[in-house]
C-alpha positions as CSV (number, residue, x, y, z in Angstrom):
1,M,74.5,-3.6,-107.1
2,S,76.5,-0.9,-105.3
3,E,75.0,0.7,-102.2
4,I,75.7,4.1,-103.7
5,Y,72.6,3.8,-105.9
6,T,70.5,3.1,-102.8
7,V,71.9,6.3,-101.4
8,I,71.2,8.2,-104.6
9,V,67.5,7.0,-104.5
10,G,67.3,8.3,-100.9
11,I,68.8,11.6,-102.0
12,L,66.3,11.9,-104.8
13,A,63.5,11.3,-102.3
14,V,64.7,14.0,-100.0
15,L,65.2,16.4,-102.9
16,A,61.6,15.5,-104.1
17,V,60.2,16.7,-100.8
18,S,62.3,19.8,-100.8
19,G,61.3,20.4,-104.4
20,L,57.7,20.1,-103.5
21,F,58.1,22.8,-100.8
22,V,60.0,25.1,-103.0
23,G,57.8,24.5,-106.0
24,V,54.5,25.0,-104.1
25,T,55.9,28.3,-102.8
26,N,56.7,29.4,-106.3
27,D,53.7,28.1,-108.2
28,A,51.0,28.8,-105.7
29,V,51.0,32.3,-107.1
30,N,49.2,30.9,-110.2
31,F,46.0,29.9,-108.4
32,L,46.1,32.2,-105.3
33,N,46.9,35.6,-106.7
34,S,43.4,36.6,-107.9
35,A,41.7,35.4,-104.7
36,L,44.3,37.2,-102.5
37,G,44.3,40.3,-104.7
38,S,40.6,40.8,-104.5
39,K,40.3,39.6,-100.8
40,A,37.4,37.4,-101.9
41,A,37.8,35.2,-98.8
42,S,40.1,34.7,-95.9
43,M,43.5,33.2,-96.4
44,R,42.3,30.1,-94.5
45,T,39.3,29.6,-96.8
46,I,41.3,30.1,-100.0
47,L,43.9,27.5,-98.8
48,L,41.2,25.0,-97.9
49,V,39.7,25.3,-101.4
50,A,43.1,25.0,-103.0
51,S,43.9,21.9,-100.8
52,V,40.9,20.1,-102.1
53,G,41.8,20.9,-105.7
54,I,45.4,19.6,-105.1
55,V,44.1,16.3,-103.7
56,I,42.0,15.6,-106.7
57,G,44.6,16.9,-109.1
58,V,47.4,14.6,-107.9
59,V,45.3,11.6,-108.7
60,T,45.1,12.7,-112.4
61,S,48.8,13.4,-112.8
62,S,50.0,9.8,-113.5
63,G,50.1,10.3,-117.3
64,M,52.4,13.3,-117.0
65,M,55.3,11.3,-115.4
66,E,56.5,10.2,-118.8
67,V,57.9,13.6,-119.4
68,A,60.6,12.9,-116.8
69,R,61.1,9.3,-117.9
70,S,61.6,9.8,-121.6
71,G,60.4,13.2,-122.6
72,M,63.8,14.9,-123.2
73,F,66.1,12.0,-124.0
74,N,66.1,8.4,-125.3
75,P,66.6,6.2,-122.2
76,G,67.2,3.1,-124.3
77,L,70.7,4.5,-125.1
78,F,71.7,5.2,-121.5
79,T,72.8,2.7,-118.9
80,F,71.4,2.6,-115.4
81,H,74.4,4.4,-113.9
82,E,74.2,7.1,-116.5
83,V,70.5,7.6,-116.0
84,M,71.0,7.9,-112.2
85,M,73.7,10.5,-112.6
86,L,71.4,12.4,-115.1
87,Y,68.5,12.4,-112.7
88,L,70.6,13.4,-109.7
89,G,72.0,16.4,-111.7
90,V,68.5,17.5,-112.7
91,M,67.3,17.5,-109.1
92,F,70.3,19.4,-107.8
93,A,70.0,22.1,-110.5
94,N,66.2,22.3,-110.3
95,V,65.9,22.8,-106.6
96,I,68.7,25.4,-106.5
97,L,67.3,27.3,-109.4
98,L,63.8,27.5,-107.9
99,G,65.2,28.4,-104.5
100,L,67.1,31.4,-106.1
101,Y,63.9,32.6,-107.7
102,N,61.9,32.4,-104.5
103,S,64.5,34.3,-102.6
104,W,64.3,37.0,-105.2
105,G,60.5,37.1,-105.0
106,L,60.0,36.4,-108.7
107,P,57.5,33.9,-110.1
108,T,58.9,31.4,-112.6
109,S,57.9,28.3,-114.4
110,T,58.7,24.9,-112.9
111,T,57.8,23.4,-116.2
112,V,60.6,25.3,-118.0
113,S,62.9,24.6,-115.1
114,L,62.3,20.8,-115.4
115,I,62.5,20.7,-119.2
116,F,65.8,22.6,-119.5
117,C,67.4,20.9,-116.5
118,L,66.6,17.6,-118.0
119,L,68.0,18.8,-121.3
120,G,71.2,20.1,-119.8
121,S,71.8,17.0,-117.7
122,A,71.0,14.8,-120.7
123,V,73.5,16.7,-122.8
124,A,76.2,16.3,-120.1
125,V,75.7,12.5,-119.9
126,S,75.6,12.3,-123.8
127,V,78.9,14.2,-124.0
128,F,80.4,11.7,-121.6
129,K,79.2,8.8,-123.7
130,I,80.4,10.3,-126.9
131,S,83.8,11.2,-125.5
132,N,84.3,7.6,-124.3
133,D,83.4,6.1,-127.6
134,P,85.8,7.0,-130.5
135,A,83.4,5.3,-132.9
136,V,80.6,7.9,-132.1
137,G,81.0,11.4,-133.4
138,A,79.5,14.7,-132.1
139,A,76.7,14.4,-134.7
140,A,75.3,11.5,-132.6
141,L,74.2,13.9,-129.9
142,G,70.8,14.3,-131.7
143,D,70.2,10.6,-131.3
144,Y,70.4,10.9,-127.5
145,I,68.4,14.1,-127.0
146,N,64.8,14.9,-127.7
147,S,65.4,18.5,-128.7
148,S,62.0,18.9,-130.4
149,R,60.2,18.9,-127.0
150,A,62.4,21.7,-125.8
151,M,61.8,23.8,-128.9
152,G,58.1,23.2,-128.5
153,V,58.2,24.6,-125.0
154,V,60.1,27.7,-126.1
155,S,57.6,28.3,-128.9
156,A,54.7,27.9,-126.5
157,I,56.3,30.4,-124.1
158,L,56.5,33.1,-126.8
159,L,53.0,32.3,-128.0
160,S,51.4,32.1,-124.5
161,V,52.9,35.4,-123.4
162,V,51.3,37.3,-126.3
163,I,48.0,35.5,-126.4
164,A,47.4,35.5,-122.6
165,F,48.2,39.2,-122.3
166,S,45.9,40.1,-125.3
167,C,43.0,37.9,-124.1
168,G,43.3,39.3,-120.5
169,S,43.2,42.8,-121.9
170,V,40.2,42.3,-124.2
171,V,38.1,40.4,-121.7
172,M,38.8,42.8,-118.9
173,Y,38.0,45.8,-121.1
174,L,34.6,44.4,-122.2
175,S,33.8,43.4,-118.7
176,R,34.6,46.8,-117.2
177,L,32.7,48.5,-120.1
178,I,29.6,46.5,-119.1
179,F,29.7,46.8,-115.3
180,S,32.1,49.7,-114.6
181,F,33.6,50.0,-111.1
182,R,30.2,50.9,-109.7
183,Y,28.9,47.5,-110.7
184,T,26.6,46.6,-107.7
185,K,23.2,47.8,-109.2
186,L,23.7,46.3,-112.6
187,F,25.2,43.2,-111.2
188,R,22.1,42.4,-109.3
189,H,20.2,42.0,-112.6
190,Y,22.8,40.5,-115.0
191,G,25.6,39.3,-112.7
192,A,24.3,35.7,-112.6
193,L,24.6,35.5,-116.4
194,W,28.1,36.9,-116.4
195,C,29.3,34.7,-113.5
196,G,27.5,31.8,-115.2
197,I,29.9,32.1,-118.1
198,S,32.9,32.1,-115.7
199,L,31.5,29.1,-113.8
200,T,30.9,27.2,-117.0
201,A,34.5,27.7,-118.1
202,V,35.7,26.6,-114.7
203,V,33.4,23.5,-114.7
204,Y,34.5,22.5,-118.2
205,F,38.2,23.1,-117.3
206,A,38.1,21.2,-114.0
207,V,35.8,18.3,-114.9
208,F,36.3,17.6,-118.5
209,K,40.0,18.6,-118.8
210,G,41.4,18.2,-115.3
211,L,39.6,14.9,-114.6
212,K,39.7,13.7,-118.2
213,S,41.9,10.7,-117.4
214,L,39.5,9.5,-114.6
215,L,36.3,10.0,-116.6
216,A,37.5,8.6,-119.9
217,G,35.2,5.9,-121.2
218,Y,32.0,7.1,-119.6
219,A,29.2,7.5,-122.1
220,F,28.1,10.9,-120.7
221,V,31.6,12.3,-121.2
222,Q,31.7,11.1,-124.7
223,L,28.3,12.6,-125.4
224,V,29.5,16.0,-124.1
225,E,32.6,15.8,-126.2
226,E,30.6,15.1,-129.3
227,H,28.1,17.9,-128.7
228,L,30.4,20.4,-127.0
229,P,28.7,23.7,-128.0
230,V,25.2,22.5,-126.9
231,A,26.7,21.1,-123.7
232,L,28.4,24.4,-122.9
233,A,25.2,26.3,-123.6
234,V,23.2,24.0,-121.3
235,C,25.9,24.3,-118.6
236,W,25.8,28.1,-118.8
237,V,22.0,28.2,-118.4
238,V,22.1,25.8,-115.4
239,C,25.0,27.7,-113.7
240,S,23.3,31.0,-114.3
241,L,20.0,29.9,-112.8
242,L,21.8,28.3,-109.8
243,L,23.8,31.5,-109.2
244,F,20.7,33.7,-109.6
245,F,18.9,31.5,-107.0
246,I,21.8,31.8,-104.6
247,Q,22.0,35.6,-105.2
248,C,18.4,35.9,-104.1
249,F,19.6,35.0,-100.6
250,K,22.0,38.1,-100.6
251,V,25.0,35.9,-101.1
252,N,27.9,37.4,-103.1
253,I,28.2,35.1,-106.1
254,L,31.5,36.7,-107.1
255,R,33.1,35.0,-104.1
256,I,31.7,31.7,-105.2
257,T,33.0,32.1,-108.7
258,I,36.4,33.2,-107.6
259,L,36.8,30.3,-105.1
260,S,35.7,27.8,-107.9
261,G,38.4,29.3,-110.1
262,V,40.9,28.7,-107.3
263,F,39.8,25.1,-107.1
264,A,40.1,24.6,-110.9
265,L,43.5,26.1,-111.2
266,S,44.9,24.3,-108.1
267,L,43.6,21.1,-109.6
268,A,45.4,21.9,-112.9
269,F,48.5,22.8,-111.0
270,A,48.6,19.5,-109.2
271,G,47.6,17.5,-112.2
272,N,50.0,19.1,-114.7
273,D,52.9,20.3,-112.6
274,L,53.4,17.5,-110.1
275,V,55.8,15.9,-112.6
276,N,58.0,19.0,-112.2
277,F,58.7,18.1,-108.6
278,I,58.5,14.3,-108.2
279,G,58.7,13.1,-111.9
280,V,62.5,12.8,-111.8
281,P,62.7,11.0,-108.4
282,V,59.9,8.6,-109.4
283,A,61.7,7.9,-112.7
284,G,64.9,7.3,-110.7
285,F,63.2,4.9,-108.4
286,D,61.7,3.0,-111.4
287,A,65.2,2.8,-113.0
288,Y,66.5,1.5,-109.7
289,S,63.7,-1.1,-109.5
290,F,64.4,-2.3,-113.1
291,A,68.1,-2.6,-112.6
292,R,67.7,-4.4,-109.2
293,A,65.2,-6.9,-110.7
294,S,67.5,-7.7,-113.6
295,G,70.6,-7.9,-111.5
296,N,72.6,-6.0,-114.1
297,P,73.5,-2.5,-113.1
298,Q,74.9,-1.8,-116.6
299,M,71.6,-2.6,-118.3
300,L,70.1,-0.1,-120.8
301,M,67.1,1.7,-119.5
302,E,64.7,0.8,-122.3
303,P,61.9,0.0,-119.8
304,L,61.7,3.7,-118.9
305,A,60.4,4.5,-122.4
306,E,57.3,2.4,-121.6
307,N,54.2,4.2,-120.3
308,V,53.8,2.7,-116.8
309,P,51.2,4.2,-114.5
310,A,52.6,5.9,-111.4
311,N,52.1,4.4,-108.0
312,L,48.9,5.9,-106.5
313,S,50.3,5.9,-103.0
314,I,53.3,7.9,-104.1
315,L,51.0,10.4,-105.8
316,L,48.8,10.8,-102.7
317,A,51.9,11.1,-100.5
318,A,53.1,13.9,-102.8
319,G,49.7,15.6,-102.6
320,A,49.9,15.5,-98.8
321,V,53.4,17.1,-98.8
322,M,52.1,19.8,-101.2
323,I,49.2,20.6,-98.9
324,V,51.5,20.8,-95.9
325,A,53.9,23.0,-97.9
326,L,51.0,25.2,-98.9
327,W,49.9,25.8,-95.3
328,A,53.4,26.0,-93.9
329,S,54.7,28.5,-96.5
330,K,51.9,31.1,-96.2
331,E,54.4,34.0,-95.6
332,A,56.7,32.9,-98.4
333,I,53.8,32.6,-100.8
334,L,52.6,36.1,-99.9
335,R,56.2,37.3,-100.6
336,V,56.1,35.7,-104.1
337,T,52.6,36.9,-104.9
338,K,53.7,40.5,-103.9
339,T,55.5,40.8,-107.2
340,E,52.3,40.3,-109.3
341,L,50.1,42.2,-107.0
342,S,52.4,45.2,-107.0
343,L,52.3,45.3,-110.8
344,S,48.5,45.0,-111.0
345,T,47.3,47.1,-108.1
346,Q,44.8,49.8,-109.0
347,G,46.2,53.3,-108.8
348,D,49.5,55.1,-109.3
349,D,50.4,55.7,-105.6
350,G,52.3,52.5,-105.1
351,Q,56.1,52.5,-104.8
352,E,58.2,51.9,-107.9
353,Q,59.9,48.6,-107.3
354,Y,61.5,48.6,-110.7
355,T,63.5,51.3,-112.4
356,S,62.7,52.9,-115.8
357,S,64.2,51.5,-119.0
358,V,64.5,52.7,-122.5
359,F,62.2,50.0,-123.8
360,S,59.5,50.8,-121.3
361,R,59.7,54.6,-121.9
362,T,59.5,54.0,-125.6
363,L,56.6,51.7,-125.3
364,V,54.7,54.2,-123.1
365,R,55.3,57.0,-125.6
366,I,54.1,54.8,-128.5
367,A,50.9,54.0,-126.5
368,L,50.3,57.7,-125.8
369,N,50.7,58.6,-129.4
370,I,48.3,55.8,-130.4
371,N,45.8,57.0,-127.8
372,N,46.1,60.6,-129.0
373,G,45.4,59.4,-132.6
374,I,42.3,57.4,-131.4
375,E,41.0,60.4,-129.5
376,R,41.1,62.5,-132.7
377,V,38.9,60.0,-134.5
378,V,36.4,58.9,-131.8
379,P,33.7,61.5,-131.0
380,A,34.0,63.3,-127.7
381,K,30.7,62.0,-126.3
382,I,31.7,58.4,-126.9
383,R,35.1,59.0,-125.2
384,E,33.4,60.6,-122.2
385,A,30.9,57.8,-121.9
386,V,33.6,55.1,-122.0
387,G,35.8,57.1,-119.6
388,R,33.0,57.2,-117.0
389,R,32.9,53.4,-117.1
390,F,36.5,53.3,-116.1
391,E,36.4,55.9,-113.3
392,Y,37.7,54.1,-110.3
393,E,35.6,53.7,-107.2
394,D,36.1,51.2,-104.4
395,V,32.6,50.0,-103.9
396,E,33.7,46.9,-102.0
397,H,35.6,49.0,-99.4
398,S,37.9,46.1,-98.8
399,G,41.2,47.8,-99.4
400,A,42.1,45.1,-101.9
401,P,44.6,45.8,-104.7
402,Y,41.7,45.2,-107.2
403,D,38.0,44.3,-107.2
404,M,36.3,40.9,-107.6
405,I,35.3,41.7,-111.2
406,R,38.9,41.7,-112.3
407,A,39.7,38.6,-110.1
408,T,36.9,36.7,-111.9
409,V,38.3,37.8,-115.3
410,N,41.8,36.6,-114.4
411,L,40.7,33.2,-113.2
412,T,38.2,32.6,-116.0
413,T,40.4,33.7,-118.9
414,S,43.4,31.7,-117.5
415,A,41.2,28.6,-117.2
416,L,39.9,28.9,-120.7
417,L,43.3,29.4,-122.2
418,I,44.8,26.5,-120.4
419,S,41.8,24.3,-121.3
420,L,42.2,25.3,-125.0
421,A,45.9,24.6,-125.0
422,T,45.4,21.2,-123.4
423,S,42.8,20.2,-126.0
424,L,45.2,21.3,-128.7
425,K,48.0,19.3,-127.0
426,L,50.1,22.5,-126.8
427,P,52.8,22.6,-124.1
428,L,51.8,25.6,-122.0
429,S,52.9,26.9,-118.7
430,T,50.3,27.9,-116.2
431,T,52.7,30.4,-114.7
432,Y,53.0,32.3,-118.0
433,V,49.3,32.2,-118.7
434,C,48.1,33.3,-115.2
435,F,50.7,36.1,-114.9
436,M,50.2,37.6,-118.3
437,V,46.4,37.5,-118.1
438,A,46.7,39.4,-114.8
439,M,49.0,42.0,-116.4
440,G,46.7,42.3,-119.4
441,S,43.6,42.8,-117.3
442,S,45.4,45.4,-115.1
443,L,46.3,47.3,-118.2
444,A,42.8,47.2,-119.6
445,D,41.4,48.2,-116.2
446,R,43.5,51.4,-116.4
447,A,45.5,50.4,-113.4
448,W,48.6,51.4,-115.4
449,G,48.3,55.2,-115.3
450,R,50.9,57.6,-116.7
451,E,52.6,57.9,-113.3
452,S,53.4,54.3,-113.0
453,A,53.2,52.7,-116.5
454,V,56.9,52.9,-117.2
455,Y,57.8,51.2,-114.0
456,R,55.1,48.5,-114.3
457,I,56.2,47.7,-117.8
458,S,59.8,47.4,-116.6
459,G,58.6,45.1,-113.9
460,V,56.7,42.9,-116.4
461,M,59.7,42.7,-118.7
462,T,61.9,41.8,-115.7
463,V,59.7,38.9,-114.9
464,V,59.3,37.8,-118.5
465,A,63.1,38.0,-119.0
466,G,63.5,36.0,-115.8
467,W,61.5,33.2,-117.4
468,F,63.9,33.0,-120.3
469,V,66.8,33.2,-117.9
470,T,65.3,30.2,-116.1
471,A,65.7,28.2,-119.3
472,L,69.3,29.3,-119.8
473,G,70.2,29.1,-116.2
474,G,68.6,25.7,-115.7
475,F,70.3,24.3,-118.7
476,L,73.8,25.6,-117.8
477,I,73.5,24.6,-114.1
478,S,72.3,21.2,-114.9
479,L,74.9,20.8,-117.6
480,I,77.8,21.7,-115.2
481,V,76.4,19.6,-112.4
482,G,75.8,16.7,-114.7
483,L,79.4,16.8,-116.1
484,V,80.8,17.0,-112.5
485,L,78.8,14.0,-111.4
486,I,79.4,11.8,-114.4
487,Y,83.1,12.4,-114.6
488,G,83.8,12.8,-110.9
489,G,82.1,9.6,-109.7
490,T,81.4,8.8,-106.1
491,V,83.7,11.6,-104.7
492,A,82.0,14.2,-106.8
493,T,78.5,12.9,-105.9
494,V,79.3,13.3,-102.2
495,V,80.8,16.8,-102.6
496,V,78.0,18.1,-104.7
497,T,75.4,16.6,-102.3
498,V,77.0,18.3,-99.3
499,L,77.3,21.6,-101.2
500,C,73.6,21.5,-102.4
501,G,72.4,20.6,-98.9
502,W,74.3,23.5,-97.4
503,I,72.9,25.9,-100.0
504,L,69.3,24.7,-99.3
505,F,69.8,24.9,-95.6
506,Q,71.2,28.5,-95.9
507,S,68.3,29.6,-98.1
508,R,65.6,28.2,-95.9
509,F,66.8,27.9,-92.3
510,S,69.6,30.3,-91.6
511,K,69.1,33.2,-89.3
512,K,69.8,35.6,-92.1
513,A,67.1,34.1,-94.3
514,R,64.6,34.1,-91.5
515,A,65.4,37.7,-90.8
516,R,65.1,38.6,-94.4
517,N,61.7,36.9,-94.7
518,A,60.5,38.6,-91.5
519,G,61.7,41.9,-92.7
520,E,59.8,41.7,-96.0
521,E,56.5,41.2,-94.2
522,E,55.2,44.7,-94.0
523,P,52.2,45.5,-91.9
524,N,49.2,46.2,-94.1
525,N,46.9,47.6,-91.4
526,E,49.0,50.2,-89.6
527,S,47.0,52.5,-87.4
528,R,47.7,56.3,-87.4
529,S,49.7,56.0,-84.1
530,D,51.6,53.0,-85.4
531,I,52.7,55.0,-88.6
532,I,53.8,58.0,-86.5
533,A,55.7,55.8,-84.0
534,A,57.4,53.9,-86.8
535,L,58.5,57.1,-88.5
536,G,59.8,58.5,-85.2
537,E,61.9,55.4,-84.6
538,E,63.2,55.5,-88.2
539,V,64.2,59.2,-87.8
540,G,66.1,58.4,-84.7
541,R,67.8,55.4,-86.1
542,T,68.6,57.1,-89.4
543,M,70.2,60.1,-87.6
544,E,72.4,57.9,-85.5
545,C,73.5,55.9,-88.5
546,A,74.2,59.1,-90.5
547,T,76.4,60.5,-87.7
548,K,78.5,57.3,-87.7
549,I,78.7,57.1,-91.5
550,Y,79.7,60.8,-91.9
551,D,82.4,60.6,-89.3
552,R,83.9,57.3,-90.6
553,T,83.8,58.6,-94.2
554,L,85.8,61.7,-93.5
555,I,88.4,59.7,-91.4
556,A,88.6,57.1,-94.2
557,V,89.2,59.8,-96.8
558,L,92.0,61.3,-94.8
559,K,93.6,57.9,-94.3
560,E,92.7,56.8,-97.9
561,N,91.1,53.7,-96.6
562,R,89.3,52.2,-99.6
563,K,87.7,49.3,-97.7
564,V,86.0,51.4,-95.1
565,L,84.8,53.9,-97.8
566,R,83.2,51.0,-99.8
567,D,81.3,49.9,-96.7
568,M,80.2,53.5,-96.0
569,V,78.8,53.7,-99.6
570,K,76.8,50.6,-99.1
571,E,75.4,51.7,-95.7
572,S,74.5,55.2,-97.0
573,N,72.8,53.7,-100.0
574,D,70.8,51.4,-97.7
575,L,69.7,54.5,-95.7
576,F,68.7,56.4,-98.8
577,Y,66.7,53.5,-100.4
578,Q,64.8,53.0,-97.2
579,S,63.8,56.6,-97.0
580,R,63.1,56.7,-100.7
581,D,60.8,53.7,-100.4
582,R,58.9,55.4,-97.6
583,K,58.5,58.5,-99.8
584,Y,57.1,56.5,-102.7
585,A,54.6,55.0,-100.3
586,L,53.5,58.5,-99.2
587,L,50.1,58.8,-100.8
588,P,48.5,55.6,-99.5
589,T,49.8,56.4,-96.1
590,L,48.4,59.9,-96.2
591,K,45.0,58.5,-97.0
592,R,45.0,56.8,-93.6
593,L,46.5,59.7,-91.8
594,Q,44.2,62.4,-93.2
595,S,41.2,60.4,-92.0
596,G,42.2,61.4,-88.5
597,D,44.1,64.7,-88.6
598,V,45.3,66.9,-91.5
599,N,48.1,68.4,-89.3
600,T,49.4,64.9,-88.6
601,A,49.5,64.2,-92.3
602,H,51.3,67.5,-92.9
603,Y,53.9,66.6,-90.3
604,Y,54.4,63.2,-92.0
605,V,55.0,64.8,-95.4
606,Q,57.6,67.1,-94.0
607,M,59.4,64.4,-92.1
608,V,59.6,62.0,-95.0
609,D,60.8,64.7,-97.4
610,Y,63.5,66.0,-95.0
611,L,64.6,62.4,-94.2
612,N,64.9,61.6,-97.9
613,E,66.9,64.8,-98.7
614,M,69.3,64.3,-95.7
615,T,70.1,60.7,-96.7
616,K,70.6,61.8,-100.4
617,A,73.1,64.4,-99.2
618,L,75.0,61.7,-97.3
619,V,75.1,59.5,-100.4
620,H,76.5,62.5,-102.4
621,I,79.4,62.6,-99.8
622,T,80.2,58.9,-99.6
623,R,80.1,58.0,-103.3
624,P,82.5,60.7,-104.6
625,A,84.8,60.0,-101.6
626,F,85.0,56.3,-102.5
627,E,85.4,57.0,-106.2
628,H,88.3,59.4,-105.5
629,I,90.2,56.9,-103.4
630,D,89.2,53.9,-105.6
631,N,90.7,55.7,-108.7
632,N,93.9,56.2,-106.8
633,H,93.7,60.0,-107.0
634,E,96.0,62.2,-104.8
635,G,94.8,62.5,-101.2
636,L,93.7,65.8,-99.5
637,S,96.3,68.4,-98.6
638,V,97.2,69.3,-95.0
639,E,95.1,72.5,-95.1
640,Q,92.1,70.6,-96.5
641,T,92.5,67.9,-93.9
642,R,92.7,70.4,-91.1
643,D,89.5,72.2,-92.3
644,L,87.5,69.0,-92.7
645,M,88.4,67.7,-89.3
646,A,87.2,71.0,-87.8
647,I,84.0,70.7,-89.8
648,N,83.6,67.1,-88.7
649,D,83.9,68.1,-85.0
650,D,81.2,70.7,-85.5
651,V,78.9,68.3,-87.3
652,E,79.4,65.7,-84.6
653,S,78.5,68.3,-81.9
654,I,75.3,69.2,-83.7
655,Y,74.3,65.6,-84.4
656,R,75.0,64.6,-80.8
657,R,72.5,67.2,-79.5
658,I,69.9,66.4,-82.2
659,N,70.1,62.7,-81.5
660,M,69.7,63.4,-77.8
661,M,66.6,65.6,-78.3
662,L,65.0,63.0,-80.7
663,R,65.7,60.2,-78.2
664,D,64.4,62.1,-75.1
665,G,61.7,64.2,-76.7
666,D,63.1,67.3,-74.9
667,F,63.7,70.2,-77.4
668,T,65.0,72.9,-74.9
669,D,68.3,73.0,-76.7
670,I,66.9,73.5,-80.2
671,E,67.9,77.2,-80.3
672,L,71.5,76.1,-79.4
673,V,71.4,73.7,-82.4
674,L,70.3,76.6,-84.6
675,S,73.2,78.7,-83.3
676,L,75.7,75.8,-83.9
677,R,74.3,75.3,-87.3
678,D,74.8,79.0,-88.2
679,Q,78.4,78.8,-86.9
680,L,79.0,75.7,-89.0
681,F,77.7,77.4,-92.1
682,E,80.1,80.3,-91.5
683,S,82.9,77.8,-91.1
684,I,82.0,76.1,-94.3
685,A,81.8,79.4,-96.2
686,E,85.3,80.3,-94.9
687,A,86.7,76.9,-95.9
688,I,85.2,77.3,-99.4
689,K,86.8,80.8,-99.7
690,S,90.1,79.4,-98.6
691,E,90.0,76.6,-101.1
692,L,89.1,79.0,-103.9
693,T,92.1,81.1,-103.0
694,R,94.3,78.0,-103.1
695,I,92.9,77.1,-106.5
696,N,93.6,80.6,-107.9
697,E,97.2,80.4,-106.6
698,A,97.5,76.9,-108.1
699,K,98.3,75.4,-104.7
700,S,95.6,72.7,-104.9
701,N,95.0,69.5,-106.9
702,T,92.0,69.7,-109.2
703,K,90.5,66.3,-108.2
704,A,91.1,66.8,-104.5
705,S,89.6,70.3,-104.7
706,M,86.4,69.0,-106.3
707,L,86.0,66.3,-103.7
708,Y,86.7,68.8,-100.9
709,L,84.1,71.3,-102.2
710,T,81.6,68.5,-102.7
711,I,82.0,67.3,-99.1
712,L,81.5,70.9,-97.8
713,T,78.5,71.6,-99.9
714,E,76.7,68.3,-99.2
715,T,77.6,68.6,-95.5
716,K,75.8,71.9,-95.4
717,N,72.7,70.4,-97.1
718,M,72.8,67.4,-94.8
719,V,72.9,69.5,-91.6
720,L,70.2,71.9,-92.9
721,Q,67.8,69.0,-93.6
722,S,68.7,67.5,-90.2
723,R,67.8,70.7,-88.5
724,N,64.5,70.8,-90.4
725,L,63.8,67.3,-89.2
726,L,64.3,68.3,-85.6
727,K,62.0,71.3,-86.0
728,S,59.2,69.3,-87.6
729,Q,59.4,66.8,-84.8
730,Q,59.1,69.6,-82.2
731,Y,56.0,71.0,-83.9
732,F,54.4,67.7,-84.2
733,L,54.9,66.8,-80.5
734,K,53.6,70.2,-79.5
735,H,50.5,69.8,-81.8
736,R,49.7,66.4,-80.2
737,S,50.1,67.6,-76.7
738,E,47.8,70.6,-77.4
739,K,45.2,68.3,-79.0
740,K,45.2,66.0,-76.0
741,W,44.8,69.0,-73.7
742,I,41.8,70.3,-75.6
743,K,40.2,66.9,-75.3
């Protein structure tokens, strides 16, 4: 047997470890989001509970390995060489695909990734076989591929999205109607019964579904299955009494319920989804063992179709890697969970991470019309009573995106739905269920107000669309990689291996990636002084960047340098989006600032607004300038060039003094800046009059004139907002010094 196959088995093992790290980072969102979102416990405690669930779950995952061995293709029709190329193509495509989604901060389904990567690679190898056998036609492709499994997954996706969202909405609405946001008093009397239902669902899901393979054959388990309604009722009573007893000792039973849900879902994740990460490498190792034992590397892989239990030591080793990945990737996990938390956070004062779309706007209008129709039918007293149950109040005072009532609903509903699908033998993705339940509960909890509903719906549709793109992307990537490997032989295998290794290294270990990850970790507990200091630094940095961008833009326009203008557009856009993001985060920041000083908050509002308007004016200069040169329009005339260079010199003089004052905190020259600003505005007015005269005398090109006037107008706006920034900074420092003197 060629040594290349030993190397391939080694590559599969390395990719399995890498896949575990990438997959855990992506899928941990399923069982961590509710606990993290409600701050039910510390990150350390949550990860400890999840680690225990993973250890137990991996032991139960042996039966799922057949999906990779024979779930998507008929291994009896493929030789050992073809199967190894198939598996290698799957692993390359799978890890790259999940790495891309993690870098974008989007949750996706490793189940769909595995299924469609297997399908794409199997099609590639099948095409190779058909093309090399004239006696076999294209119609034989159906004999090689198990397409019914893929269609079942697609159907389950569509079904699970709708059902999970609907169930999450209904259960959350009823729960909030019962307890409201001021739930503490009522919860002391009836909370144990409500949490008992949740704990019963978790126990049934974890024990009788997650550990079904281990407990099969026991008389007690069979008795429970035969008398399921009675068993669930007894379990509910026992759990409720136990929780009521614990509650008597002033213990928050919501935390216990949430952590038990984390345990159940992490167990399900390890039991059901481990095949997504190591199923293909384990199947590849089995194929290698079969071929080596037979001594015939061209043998058909019929033994792969047999249901052989997975090696327990391999499963435990995979579980250990998953736990290490879970603890080592805490920051990356928080980055992925940020997407769901941002879409389900209570209140409308978050930043819009997604743009509005026609679909989301239409959907919101339809919902508003339906709501108006319901209000005309339902009596006013009932509407007011229901409305009071949904009046938000942070009784937990934890600063969490949502409370523990909703976290419990998310975990319980997800566990029940996954348990039901498992009992009905439906292929269901835990990612889809957990995410859509969370979205449904946030909608029912009135977290999606009119101010943010359009953006949140767009965000949900972006994530859902990303799941379907996962299927298409996984299939196409795996198909292409599989064709390259099967037709290219050893040389192609080496090249693709090196390329894939380089991509993975760049995505996880490069300086740029580390800087990006570090940059996305935003401080959640900034003090008032930290917020002000950060804004002061941002103002100084933005002003210096704006000075450079403005100067380089005008020079590039005069020289018709398209490359420089394109770079200036990018840099000005970055400045604008940074200031816009800070403006969208204004309200939650003000809540922290106003707790200390209203004048400080007033200063902050002014500075953020002026900064946003200044960067917007800069964008309105760079974009038209680039479009003018990019469309090969005629350049500026000699008179226009002369006027703009004079304006540029004046702007540079003003900005040099502004930057110096911001940097040193010395505002003695502020009146000089005001005088220079007035002189600049007079120069701009004269330049505009001169241009209008040239236009009347037909001495100026229309496109060039429009660009020239745009630059002058936006320059005036930019300098005006910059002067306002400086003035606000001076007032703020003066206010702070007076406050300290009074103290």
